[in-house]
N, C-alpha and C positions, 0 to 999 in steps of 0.2 A: 354457551348452553351445550350440554352433552346430549346427543340424540341416541336413540335405539338402545336404551339401558338393558333391555331384556335380551338383546341379540349380541351386542358388543360388550366387552369388558369395561367396566366403569370402576374407578378407584373407590368410589363410595359404597360399592357393593361387593368389593373383592377382599379376599384374605389370601395370604401366602403361607404355605407350609414347607419348611425345609427339613427333610428327613435324613438323618444318618450320614451327613457329609463329614465323615470321620476317617482317620488314617487307615484303619484296618479295612474299612469298606472300599476305600480307594485302591488299596493294594490288590484287591480282587477284580478290579475293572480291567477287562481285556478288550471290550468292544468299541472303545472310543478313546480319544486322547484325554488323559487325566487332567492335564493342564488346561485344556479347552473347557472341560466340565467345571473346573475350579473357577476359571474366568467367568463363565456364564452364570453360575449360581451366585457369584459375588455381584455381578451386574444386576441380576434379578433382585437380590437383597437391597442393593442401593436404590433401585427403582421403587421398591415397595416403601422404603423409608422416605424418599422424595415425595411420593404421592400420599403419604400418611395412611398407607394400607397396613392393617395389622399383619405382623409376621410372627409365626410360631416356629420355634426351633425345637427339634427333638433328636435325641440320641438313643442308641441301644448299647447297654452294658459299657458305658463310657469308661468307668474306672477299672473294670476287670478284664476287658478284652479289646474294645474297638477304639479307644482313645477319645479325646475331646473334639467338639465341633471344630470344623475347619476354621483356622484362626482369622482369615480375612472376612469370613461371614460373621464371626463373633465380634470382630472389631466394628462392624457396622452397627451392631446391637450390643454394646458392652454391658448394658443393664439388664438384658434378657437372659435368664438362666435357662438353658435347654432342658426340656422335660426328658429325663432319662427313663428308659423302659427296659423290661425284659422281653416283652412281646415283640414278635417279628412284625405283626400287624399293628401299627400305631393306633388304629381305630379301636382296638380292643384294650387299650390302656385308658383307664378312667380319667386320669389327669389330662392326657392329650385330648380326649374327646370333649372334656369340659372346657378346655381352652378354646377349641374350635367353636363350640357352641356359644361360648362367651363373646365371640366377635359379633354375633348376630348377622354374619355375612353368609350368603348362600352360594356365592361364586368363589370357589377355592382353587388356587393354583398350587400344584405340588411340584417340588423338585426333590429328588432323593436318590439314594444308592441302597440297594440295587434296584433297577427298573423292574425286574421280574419278581421281586418279593416285596421289599419295603415300600415300593411305590404302587405296584399293582394291587396289593391286598387292601390298603386303606382306600385307594381310589374306587375300587369296585364296591366296597362297603359304604363309603360316603355317597356314591351315586345311588345305591339301593335305598339309602336313608333320606333321599330327597335333595341332595346337594347337586349343584351344577359344577362338575369337576373338570378341571383342565390340568394337563401335565406338560410342563416345560421340558420337552424331550431332550433338548440340548444341554439341560442342566441335570440330566440323569445319566446313569451308566449301568451296564449290565456286566455279568461275568464273561459273556461273549457277545459279539454283535448279533448273533442269532437270538440269544436270550433277550436282549434289549428289543430287537425288532418284533419278536413274537409277542412279547409283553405289551408293546404298543398296539399291535394288531388286536390282541385280546381286549384291551381297554377300549379301543375304538368300537369294537363289536358291542360293547356294553354302553356305548354312547358317551364315553369319556372323551374329551376333546383334546387333541394334540396341538400344542403351540410351541413357540420358541421364546426365549427370555426377552429378546428385543421386540418381537411382535407384541408381547404383553405391554412393555413400556410404551411403545408407540400407540397402542390401542388406548392406554390410559391418557396419553397426551392428546390424542384425537385431532387437535388443531394447533398448528404452530403459532397461532395467535394467543394461545393460553400462556401468557408471559410469566405467570407465577412459577411455572415449572420448566419453561423453555431452557433457561441457562443450565439448570440442573440436568436435564435430559442430555444436552450437548456435552456436558462434562462426563457423564456416564458413557456416552457413545465414544468419546475420545479415549477414555480409559479402558473400555471393554468391548468396543464395537468392531475390532478388527479392521478390515479394509475400509469399511464405512467411516470408522473413526479417523483413520489416516486421511481420508478424503475431506472430512470436516476440518481437520488441522490444516491441511493444505489450503482449503478455501479461505479459512480465517487468515492465514499468513499472507495470501495474495491480496486480500482486501486491505490488510494493514499496509502493505507495500504501495498500494495505489491510492490510499486515502490522501486527501489534500492536507498539506502541512499547515499548521496554525501560523 
């Protein structure tokens, strides 16, 4: 049983939006490690898939300027075609807005590039329109660290909630006794969880070494 559905993230109430994780947008990121952002957004995408959370992909000017959605994210959702836009604010694109509304989910987790524009603008607008908005800050990046940090502060002032991608996944898992998703969570942790993932691999290897032989 999952408790506190209004306070904690629940997969049955959540939707994930991945905005503009495209080559041209990555080129402009100076405030954080690009490879770390790539790792984190892929981990978030895999977690959403594991927990059957709707995931909406969107790009801006993919064919003419920014390039296609980051391949490792697209590989998680090979059948989902990103919604391509001209608007900087995704919430002002009719197709994107319709897709979010079509999920019937009110808790929306956003990951995107850049934090100060393509994340902040829709986050503030969606919050105004009644959504409970979360931003996976470690799956976002800005043109500078200051730009990212100030954008996060501005969103917090508007009551948008900052989270990290692994926090979201663990919040969805909630209890290690939820066996339907336990193995999947551990796989994602090992692939994308950094030091924690290495620790899980180490623990598993030690358990195998000490297990009784048949």
